C-alpha positions as a Python dict, from the first residue, in 0.01 Angstrom:
ca = {
    (1, 'M'): (0, 0, 0),
    (2, 'S'): (147, -59, 303),
    (3, 'S'): (443, 72, 415),
    (4, 'G'): (575, -237, 599),
    (5, 'N'): (708, -302, 942),
    (6, 'A'): (969, -38, 883),
    (7, 'G'): (731, 256, 823),
    (8, 'S'): (823, 495, 518),
    (9, 'T'): (1129, 469, 307),
    (10, 'W'): (1111, 871, 343),
    (11, 'R'): (1102, 858, 700),
    (12, 'L'): (1468, 683, 753),
    (13, 'R'): (1676, 940, 611),
    (14, 'G'): (1876, 1186, 826),
    (15, 'R'): (1913, 900, 1116),
    (16, 'A'): (2253, 1006, 1310),
    (17, 'I'): (2496, 740, 1387),
    (18, 'A'): (2748, 857, 1685),
    (19, 'S'): (3046, 741, 1849),
    (20, 'A'): (3216, 878, 2136),
    (21, 'A'): (3481, 1006, 1860),
    (22, 'A'): (3235, 1183, 1611),
    (23, 'I'): (2894, 1184, 1489),
    (24, 'V'): (2799, 1096, 1118),
    (25, 'A'): (2500, 1168, 970),
    (26, 'V'): (2345, 870, 697),
    (27, 'T'): (2120, 1087, 498),
    (28, 'L'): (1937, 889, 218),
    (29, 'V'): (1929, 1164, -23),
    (30, 'A'): (1604, 1183, -198),
    (31, 'A'): (1600, 1190, -562),
    (32, 'G'): (1394, 1119, -871),
    (33, 'C'): (1406, 1146, -1245),
    (34, 'S'): (1357, 1394, -1520),
    (35, 'S'): (1364, 1374, -1911),
    (36, 'G'): (1644, 1607, -1934),
    (37, 'D'): (1507, 1794, -2212),
    (38, 'D'): (1556, 2171, -2200),
    (39, 'G'): (1317, 2229, -2474),
    (40, 'G'): (1326, 2571, -2656),
    (41, 'A'): (1101, 2884, -2618),
    (42, 'T'): (726, 2833, -2656),
    (43, 'P'): (441, 3054, -2684),
    (44, 'D'): (203, 3135, -2389),
    (45, 'A'): (-44, 2904, -2513),
    (46, 'Q'): (167, 2563, -2457),
    (47, 'R'): (45, 2201, -2563),
    (48, 'F'): (202, 2070, -2196),
    (49, 'S'): (-55, 2057, -1944),
    (50, 'A'): (34, 2213, -1612),
    (51, 'S'): (-26, 2045, -1270),
    (52, 'P'): (-299, 2243, -1099),
    (53, 'Q'): (-218, 2442, -793),
    (54, 'A'): (-411, 2283, -503),
    (55, 'A'): (-394, 2615, -283),
    (56, 'S'): (-581, 2817, -512),
    (57, 'E'): (-708, 3055, -272),
    (58, 'I'): (-481, 3276, 23),
    (59, 'A'): (-565, 3108, 354),
    (60, 'T'): (-516, 3389, 628),
    (61, 'P'): (-254, 3191, 869),
    (62, 'P'): (-351, 3183, 1236),
    (63, 'S'): (-199, 3419, 1468),
    (64, 'V'): (138, 3345, 1586),
    (65, 'D'): (442, 3559, 1748),
    (66, 'P'): (541, 3915, 1598),
    (67, 'D'): (770, 3900, 1320),
    (68, 'W'): (744, 3481, 1308),
    (69, 'P'): (1001, 3404, 1043),
    (70, 'R'): (809, 3083, 933),
    (71, 'W'): (1097, 2904, 747),
    (72, 'G'): (1389, 2771, 902),
    (73, 'F'): (1580, 2430, 893),
    (74, 'T'): (1702, 2127, 1112),
    (75, 'H'): (2052, 2092, 1223),
    (76, 'T'): (2132, 1713, 1144),
    (77, 'G'): (2459, 1488, 1177),
    (78, 'I'): (2686, 1725, 1031),
    (79, 'S'): (2633, 2114, 1063),
    (80, 'A'): (2875, 2428, 1093),
    (81, 'N'): (2996, 2349, 1438),
    (82, 'N'): (3162, 2035, 1341),
    (83, 'V'): (3398, 2138, 1117),
    (84, 'T'): (3632, 2436, 1260),
    (85, 'Q'): (3567, 2758, 1442),
    (86, 'R'): (3615, 2953, 1156),
    (87, 'F'): (3405, 2779, 925),
    (88, 'E'): (3128, 2796, 1204),
    (89, 'Q'): (3176, 3207, 1175),
    (90, 'D'): (3158, 3155, 816),
    (91, 'V'): (2809, 2985, 801),
    (92, 'S'): (2693, 3225, 1076),
    (93, 'Q'): (2768, 3560, 907),
    (94, 'A'): (2608, 3376, 599),
    (95, 'L'): (2309, 3320, 783),
    (96, 'S'): (2253, 3600, 1026),
    (97, 'P'): (2152, 3875, 779),
    (98, 'I'): (1775, 3717, 755),
    (99, 'P'): (1748, 3525, 1070),
    (100, 'M'): (1516, 3213, 1031),
    (101, 'L'): (1434, 2913, 1288),
    (102, 'Q'): (1663, 2674, 1368),
    (103, 'N'): (1564, 2329, 1504),
    (104, 'Q'): (1830, 2083, 1692),
    (105, 'H'): (1717, 1735, 1892),
    (106, 'I'): (1848, 1645, 2205),
    (107, 'M'): (2000, 1315, 2137),
    (108, 'G'): (2101, 1184, 1783),
    (109, 'F'): (2116, 1427, 1450),
    (110, 'G'): (2431, 1568, 1597),
    (111, 'A'): (2404, 1549, 1973),
    (112, 'L'): (2544, 1276, 2188),
    (113, 'N'): (2320, 1127, 2467),
    (114, 'P'): (2246, 1376, 2703),
    (115, 'E'): (2182, 1163, 3004),
    (116, 'P'): (2412, 882, 3002),
    (117, 'H'): (2347, 754, 3379),
    (118, 'P'): (2041, 924, 3554),
    (119, 'G'): (2102, 1283, 3661),
    (120, 'D'): (2422, 1293, 3483),
    (121, 'Y'): (2381, 1519, 3212),
    (122, 'Y'): (2624, 1593, 2904),
    (123, 'W'): (2551, 1887, 2775),
    (124, 'E'): (2851, 1973, 2530),
    (125, 'D'): (2680, 1901, 2203),
    (126, 'L'): (2376, 2070, 2250),
    (127, 'D'): (2571, 2376, 2392),
    (128, 'S'): (2778, 2378, 2083),
    (129, 'R'): (2473, 2385, 1885),
    (130, 'T'): (2269, 2624, 2028),
    (131, 'N'): (2569, 2862, 2036),
    (132, 'L'): (2580, 2835, 1658),
    (133, 'M'): (2196, 2901, 1681),
    (134, 'R'): (2275, 3230, 1874),
    (135, 'Q'): (2562, 3300, 1686),
    (136, 'S'): (2376, 3317, 1358),
    (137, 'G'): (2101, 3516, 1510),
    (138, 'G'): (1865, 3212, 1467),
    (139, 'T'): (1529, 3165, 1663),
    (140, 'P'): (1586, 2831, 1842),
    (141, 'V'): (1360, 2518, 1829),
    (142, 'I'): (1439, 2188, 2024),
    (143, 'T'): (1295, 1877, 1906),
    (144, 'L'): (1273, 1623, 2261),
    (145, 'C'): (1393, 1315, 2068),
    (146, 'C'): (1579, 1096, 2133),
    (147, 'A'): (1622, 883, 2454),
    (148, 'P'): (1901, 756, 2666),
    (149, 'D'): (1961, 365, 2617),
    (150, 'W'): (1889, 301, 2989),
    (151, 'M'): (1579, 476, 2932),
    (152, 'K'): (1478, 183, 2675),
    (153, 'G'): (1649, -140, 2785),
    (154, 'G'): (1988, -78, 2711),
    (155, 'P'): (2288, -16, 2962),
    (156, 'Q'): (2391, 315, 3123),
    (157, 'G'): (2715, 516, 2986),
    (158, 'P'): (2762, 626, 2654),
    (159, 'T'): (2575, 513, 2380),
    (160, 'E'): (2798, 234, 2210),
    (161, 'E'): (2836, 300, 1852),
    (162, 'S'): (2611, -35, 1729),
    (163, 'A'): (2299, 119, 1963),
    (164, 'W'): (2313, 421, 1721),
    (165, 'A'): (2214, 212, 1437),
    (166, 'E'): (2001, -54, 1593),
    (167, 'H'): (1848, 171, 1923),
    (168, 'L'): (1836, 566, 1857),
    (169, 'E'): (1451, 559, 1727),
    (170, 'D'): (1346, 303, 2014),
    (171, 'A'): (1086, 495, 2265),
    (172, 'P'): (1161, 500, 2627),
    (173, 'Y'): (972, 218, 2828),
    (174, 'P'): (660, 322, 2999),
    (175, 'E'): (815, 283, 3332),
    (176, 'H'): (1092, 554, 3176),
    (177, 'F'): (814, 800, 3066),
    (178, 'D'): (878, 1013, 3402),
    (179, 'D'): (1260, 969, 3368),
    (180, 'F'): (1227, 1118, 3011),
    (181, 'A'): (1041, 1409, 3102),
    (182, 'K'): (1271, 1504, 3399),
    (183, 'L'): (1526, 1514, 3120),
    (184, 'S'): (1314, 1737, 2881),
    (185, 'A'): (1268, 1975, 3199),
    (186, 'A'): (1618, 1979, 3247),
    (187, 'V'): (1648, 2089, 2879),
    (188, 'A'): (1397, 2343, 2894),
    (189, 'D'): (1560, 2471, 3242),
    (190, 'R'): (1948, 2508, 3095),
    (191, 'Y'): (1815, 2675, 2749),
    (192, 'R'): (1617, 2924, 2876),
    (193, 'D'): (1650, 3153, 2550),
    (194, 'V'): (1464, 2846, 2361),
    (195, 'K'): (1120, 2914, 2384),
    (196, 'Y'): (993, 2614, 2106),
    (197, 'F'): (972, 2259, 2212),
    (198, 'M'): (888, 1988, 1979),
    (199, 'V'): (757, 1653, 2121),
    (200, 'W'): (961, 1344, 2041),
    (201, 'N'): (985, 1261, 1673),
    (202, 'E'): (766, 1093, 1409),
    (203, 'L'): (619, 837, 1673),
    (204, 'K'): (957, 674, 1679),
    (205, 'G'): (927, 334, 1843),
    (206, 'F'): (544, 391, 1889),
    (207, 'W'): (488, 301, 1539),
    (208, 'K'): (668, 7, 1408),
    (209, 'D'): (418, -120, 1158),
    (210, 'H'): (264, 137, 977),
    (211, 'S'): (15, -108, 827),
    (212, 'K'): (-153, -141, 1182),
    (213, 'P'): (-235, 134, 1431),
    (214, 'A'): (18, 343, 1628),
    (215, 'D'): (99, 307, 1994),
    (216, 'Y'): (-92, 643, 2007),
    (217, 'K'): (-225, 601, 2387),
    (218, 'G'): (163, 545, 2478),
    (219, 'Y'): (307, 843, 2263),
    (220, 'T'): (0, 1083, 2437),
    (221, 'E'): (111, 942, 2782),
    (222, 'L'): (459, 1034, 2736),
    (223, 'Y'): (376, 1374, 2545),
    (224, 'N'): (128, 1468, 2870),
    (225, 'K'): (423, 1409, 3096),
    (226, 'V'): (676, 1599, 2894),
    (227, 'Y'): (430, 1901, 2861),
    (228, 'D'): (379, 1932, 3256),
    (229, 'A'): (733, 1883, 3332),
    (230, 'V'): (834, 2150, 3101),
    (231, 'K'): (535, 2375, 3173),
    (232, 'K'): (643, 2333, 3550),
    (233, 'V'): (995, 2455, 3513),
    (234, 'R'): (931, 2701, 3204),
    (235, 'P'): (538, 2854, 3209),
    (236, 'D'): (687, 3049, 2893),
    (237, 'A'): (793, 2757, 2696),
    (238, 'K'): (558, 2671, 2374),
    (239, 'I'): (546, 2315, 2328),
    (240, 'G'): (359, 2118, 2044),
    (241, 'G'): (313, 1754, 1917),
    (242, 'P'): (252, 1500, 1811),
    (243, 'Y'): (544, 1536, 1512),
    (244, 'I'): (336, 1251, 1329),
    (245, 'G'): (436, 1183, 958),
    (246, 'F'): (152, 1168, 756),
    (247, 'D'): (182, 856, 512),
    (248, 'T'): (37, 858, 167),
    (249, 'N'): (-50, 558, -54),
    (250, 'R'): (-202, 539, -415),
    (251, 'E'): (-526, 389, -265),
    (252, 'G'): (-693, 330, 76),
    (253, 'T'): (-991, 429, 292),
    (254, 'S'): (-958, 773, 436),
    (255, 'E'): (-1148, 1099, 462),
    (256, 'L'): (-820, 1292, 342),
    (257, 'R'): (-735, 1247, 9),
    (258, 'G'): (-687, 1388, -359),
    (259, 'S'): (-511, 1338, -694),
    (260, 'W'): (-184, 1317, -464),
    (261, 'G'): (-302, 1015, -298),
    (262, 'V'): (-481, 882, 39),
    (263, 'V'): (-365, 957, 377),
    (264, 'N'): (-295, 666, 590),
    (265, 'Q'): (-629, 627, 793),
    (266, 'N'): (-405, 527, 1110),
    (267, 'V'): (-211, 845, 1090),
    (268, 'L'): (-582, 1046, 1117),
    (269, 'D'): (-654, 795, 1409),
    (270, 'A'): (-330, 865, 1606),
    (271, 'F'): (-385, 1249, 1538),
    (272, 'T'): (-761, 1236, 1682),
    (273, 'Y'): (-663, 1085, 1997),
    (274, 'W'): (-379, 1256, 2057),
    (275, 'F'): (-547, 1597, 2016),
    (276, 'E'): (-852, 1484, 2193),
    (277, 'N'): (-647, 1360, 2485),
    (278, 'K'): (-345, 1624, 2528),
    (279, 'K'): (-277, 1807, 2831),
    (280, 'G'): (-247, 2117, 2634),
    (281, 'A'): (-45, 2225, 2315),
    (282, 'D'): (65, 2553, 2174),
    (283, 'F'): (124, 2458, 1842),
    (284, 'V'): (77, 2124, 1596),
    (285, 'V'): (329, 1943, 1449),
    (286, 'V'): (316, 1711, 1152),
    (287, 'D'): (571, 1599, 885),
    (288, 'G'): (539, 1414, 532),
    (289, 'A'): (605, 1352, 164),
    (290, 'S'): (465, 1472, -126),
    (291, 'L'): (515, 1135, -251),
    (292, 'T'): (336, 830, -170),
    (293, 'D'): (518, 551, 50),
    (294, 'A'): (577, 362, -277),
    (295, 'H'): (779, 669, -399),
    (296, 'E'): (498, 754, -653),
    (297, 'L'): (456, 1116, -724),
    (298, 'L'): (71, 1162, -817),
    (299, 'P'): (-16, 1287, -1074),
    (300, 'D'): (340, 1455, -1126),
    (301, 'A'): (637, 1617, -910),
    (302, 'F'): (437, 1938, -878),
    (303, 'G'): (64, 1811, -849),
    (304, 'A'): (177, 1603, -563),
    (305, 'L'): (248, 1915, -371),
    (306, 'G'): (-127, 1971, -321),
    (307, 'K'): (-86, 1715, -38),
    (308, 'F'): (68, 1969, 173),
    (309, 'S'): (-206, 2231, 129),
    (310, 'A'): (-501, 1954, 168),
    (311, 'V'): (-321, 1810, 482),
    (312, 'T'): (-271, 2202, 636),
    (313, 'S'): (-599, 2319, 549),
    (314, 'W'): (-757, 1955, 705),
    (315, 'L'): (-517, 2035, 1027),
    (316, 'R'): (-637, 2387, 1087),
    (317, 'K'): (-1003, 2279, 1064),
    (318, 'K'): (-978, 2006, 1277),
    (319, 'T'): (-769, 2189, 1551),
    (320, 'G'): (-996, 2485, 1537),
    (321, 'D'): (-708, 2689, 1385),
    (322, 'M'): (-400, 2658, 1581),
    (323, 'P'): (-93, 2715, 1442),
    (324, 'I'): (47, 2393, 1226),
    (325, 'W'): (432, 2363, 1248),
    (326, 'W'): (568, 2103, 941),
    (327, 'S'): (886, 1992, 1115),
    (328, 'E'): (994, 1775, 799),
    (329, 'W'): (887, 1786, 426),
    (330, 'Y'): (1007, 1587, 157),
    (331, 'F'): (914, 1585, -239),
    (332, 'V'): (1206, 1389, -393),
    (333, 'P'): (1135, 976, -477),
    (334, 'E'): (1406, 789, -302),
    (335, 'D'): (1420, 530, -622),
    (336, 'G'): (1849, 564, -656),
    (337, 'T'): (1812, 812, -976),
    (338, 'A'): (1873, 1179, -967),
    (339, 'W'): (1705, 1529, -1038),
    (340, 'P'): (1887, 1811, -1180),
    (341, 'A'): (1955, 2080, -936),
    (342, 'A'): (1708, 2332, -1126),
    (343, 'K'): (1425, 2074, -1106),
    (344, 'R'): (1485, 1991, -743),
    (345, 'L'): (1515, 2354, -652),
    (346, 'A'): (1178, 2412, -826),
    (347, 'V'): (998, 2129, -664),
    (348, 'Q'): (1128, 2279, -328),
    (349, 'A'): (998, 2623, -409),
    (350, 'A'): (690, 2522, -565),
    (351, 'S'): (633, 2312, -187),
    (352, 'M'): (704, 2638, -2),
    (353, 'I'): (458, 2815, -221),
    (354, 'E'): (199, 2564, -110),
    (355, 'F'): (277, 2594, 265),
    (356, 'A'): (231, 2987, 234),
    (357, 'R'): (-81, 2975, 75),
    (358, 'S'): (-259, 2735, 279),
    (359, 'G'): (-153, 2890, 606),
    (360, 'A'): (105, 2687, 750),
    (361, 'A'): (265, 2874, 1056),
    (362, 'T'): (594, 2725, 1007),
    (363, 'A'): (812, 2450, 761),
    (364, 'L'): (1131, 2351, 859),
    (365, 'Y'): (1360, 2204, 607),
    (366, 'W'): (1577, 1889, 668),
    (367, 'N'): (1924, 2015, 609),
    (368, 'P'): (2121, 1697, 459),
    (369, 'Q'): (2453, 1891, 545),
    (370, 'A'): (2798, 1714, 481),
    (371, 'K'): (3177, 1809, 552),
    (372, 'S'): (3284, 1767, 183),
    (373, 'G'): (3199, 1643, -155),
    (374, 'A'): (2843, 1679, -332),
    (375, 'C'): (2606, 1803, -131),
    (376, 'D'): (2262, 1807, -300),
    (377, 'G'): (1991, 1985, -108),
    (378, 'C'): (2236, 2146, 137),
    (379, 'M'): (2186, 2493, 248),
    (380, 'W'): (2587, 2598, 263),
    (381, 'D'): (2876, 2520, 68),
    (382, 'P'): (3101, 2247, 269),
    (383, 'K'): (3410, 2416, 162),
    (384, 'T'): (3343, 2807, 178),
    (385, 'G'): (3032, 2807, 400),
    (386, 'A'): (2842, 3023, 176),
    (387, 'L'): (2474, 2968, 99),
    (388, 'L'): (2383, 2722, -179),
    (389, 'P'): (2072, 2795, -387),
    (390, 'T'): (1886, 2564, -132),
    (391, 'G'): (2009, 2808, 164),
    (392, 'K'): (1905, 3133, -55),
    (393, 'L'): (1597, 3002, -143),
    (394, 'V'): (1492, 2916, 251),
    (395, 'S'): (1641, 3265, 335),
    (396, 'G'): (1464, 3437, 73),
    (397, 'F'): (1151, 3290, 195),
    (398, 'A'): (1200, 3401, 526),
    (399, 'K'): (1256, 3746, 423),
    (400, 'W'): (956, 3813, 193),
    (401, 'F'): (692, 3560, 346),
    (402, 'P'): (688, 3521, 716),
    (403, 'A'): (414, 3439, 905),
    (404, 'D'): (234, 3799, 900),
    (405, 'A'): (313, 3838, 479),
    (406, 'K'): (-5, 3953, 345),
    (407, 'L'): (5, 3761, 54),
    (408, 'E'): (-188, 3870, -246),
    (409, 'D'): (-325, 3731, -554),
    (410, 'V'): (-118, 3776, -878),
    (411, 'T'): (-196, 3675, -1222),
    (412, 'S'): (-39, 3439, -1489),
    (413, 'S'): (-80, 3406, -1824),
    (414, 'N'): (33, 3040, -1815),
    (415, 'P'): (-29, 2826, -1554),
    (416, 'A'): (273, 2647, -1520),
    (417, 'I'): (425, 2935, -1398),
    (418, 'R'): (339, 2911, -976),
    (419, 'V'): (355, 3237, -813),
    (420, 'L'): (362, 3358, -446),
    (421, 'A'): (338, 3732, -401),
    (422, 'Q'): (344, 4012, -121),
    (423, 'P'): (301, 4368, -199),
    (424, 'E'): (659, 4455, -285),
    (425, 'Q'): (815, 4095, -389),
    (426, 'L'): (714, 3794, -545),
    (427, 'V'): (845, 3493, -652),
    (428, 'M'): (774, 3267, -977),
    (429, 'V'): (853, 2890, -1048),
    (430, 'N'): (839, 2742, -1408),
    (431, 'T'): (709, 2398, -1324),
    (432, 'T'): (774, 2267, -1668),
    (433, 'E'): (1122, 2177, -1835),
    (434, 'K'): (1023, 2403, -2140),
    (435, 'K'): (1133, 2782, -2162),
    (436, 'I'): (815, 2978, -2104),
    (437, 'D'): (728, 3301, -2220),
    (438, 'A'): (445, 3468, -1998),
    (439, 'T'): (278, 3766, -1846),
    (440, 'V'): (293, 3749, -1472),
    (441, 'D'): (166, 4057, -1271),
    (442, 'G'): (123, 4241, -1573),
    (443, 'K'): (486, 4232, -1678),
    (444, 'K'): (634, 4011, -1926),
    (445, 'V'): (849, 3746, -1820),
    (446, 'T'): (1100, 3438, -1988),
    (447, 'L'): (1185, 3169, -1735),
    (448, 'Q'): (1424, 2898, -1840),
    (449, 'P'): (1325, 2522, -1743),
    (450, 'H'): (1263, 2496, -1412),
    (451, 'E'): (1394, 2850, -1306),
    (452, 'V'): (1295, 3017, -940),
    (453, 'R'): (1311, 3384, -997),
    (454, 'W'): (1236, 3681, -767),
    (455, 'S'): (1101, 3986, -867),
    (456, 'A'): (1042, 4341, -702),
    (457, 'R'): (684, 4476, -761),
}
């Protein structure tokens, strides 16, 4: 099925709308359905089936920098620096014990227009976000997106409120590719402690109709100009692309397919062109959702996660084992229903197991933070700044399963329990809505429905 002119619906979450006074994140919170049956204790030989674990064999990840944390998150429209100084300190204190990757876009997603007039830079928002990264001990990453209005047919000056909603994701015009490359170089030169840069985001503006081929030649031209400009001022910088979303449909013609669906051939064509025509790259960036563009989870919420390991494996083979970065990843349908918190966390944990076992070098969680109220899937509590279950999960993976962790196969008497283990620690995920008694790593355990449990070995 086609994703239509707007592209994948899951691709629309997190769009930042900004005014001169504030930046408001409009996050389409992903949701799905659950039977809500807590069930009771069941014996090891259970009558319900468990989704197969796609990454059944542990893959050795490609070489990355020493102590590379692998896990992290992207700051969106609201983050800790948008509340109070005390709150920012509280969040920084909560994050700092286990440093992880932290990513920020240069325009939108919490940052106002960085170049309202040619050569006239506005750094306040990026300064604030990068200071938060430093204060919290994070490894900073910058996404070189989006582009000032005057580079894409709009007026000079601060971005107007309507333009945030209507034109944030427009691509710069070809005659302004050099201007955007110059801006990217200025960013890299200002933030010299930032080593990693991703170029653009999801081919925004280069791929408006996902049923048709993307303008991958235009994107590649922009990428190459940015690559050259940044490397000129920062030879030490690490640069990656193409930051393309791997769309999935139920049916289609593509070499990359599985029980989870079929990857849009237009994605593979765009990726291949970029890879074969890029000036250079230090890592490869993609994103995607476990669900199809029609919000289907095939064959189910946990089985669909096999897409992540399959795409990672395909990319590693295609690129000669370059480091693979997942800049965003999603696993909950956006059909208006809600999953219980335990199920959401369990599916997220199982997703991260897929990334680790298939040898992904990096996975960045898109943090849908809010200033107040309910905050499903948020990294920290909007009131106290303390880490919420999602934040603790990402932090736990950063601590125990960095890119150089030595993964070990661990047996479970019940395949419904997914396990990721290293010599000192393991994490278990109950993929069912039933209570399970099982033997994992030689120890008897009882996991509650959708429980995620850490255990020393």
